C-alpha positions, 0 to 999 in steps of 0.5 A: 068511767067514773069510779069511787071506793068508799069504806064505812066505819064497819070496814065494809067497802063499796066500789061504785062505777058509772058504766057497765063493765061488760061482765060479772065481776068475780074479784077486785084487786088493788095495787098501790102502784097500779090501781084497781083491777076488776076480774071476771071468773072467765078472766075478762078484766077492767083495769083503772088507775084509780089512786087511793089516798095514803091514809086509806091504804091501811084500811084496804089491806084489811078487806076480804070482800067488796060490793061492786055497784053500778050507779046510773042517774044517781041510782044503783043498777046492779051490784055484786059482793065479791072477793077483794085482794090487796097487792099492797105489800110492804 
């Protein structure tokens, strides 16, 4: 599955993915060492080793929400605004 995180100049984030997750996301968790984990309210999860550029790590620490959007053929199919948790502790 293709996956990209974007952050705009208002510190709003979007996680764009190319295939269905198979569940409704409830939160997104990021760990510098492990990547990204998308979790449902029921505990289902999708884990990916998507790595974030070092200069973006600081931006992710300030996030509390993220828009998770599935895109197919260049068009959004569905999207969910969910909580974002950064596990990147120093």
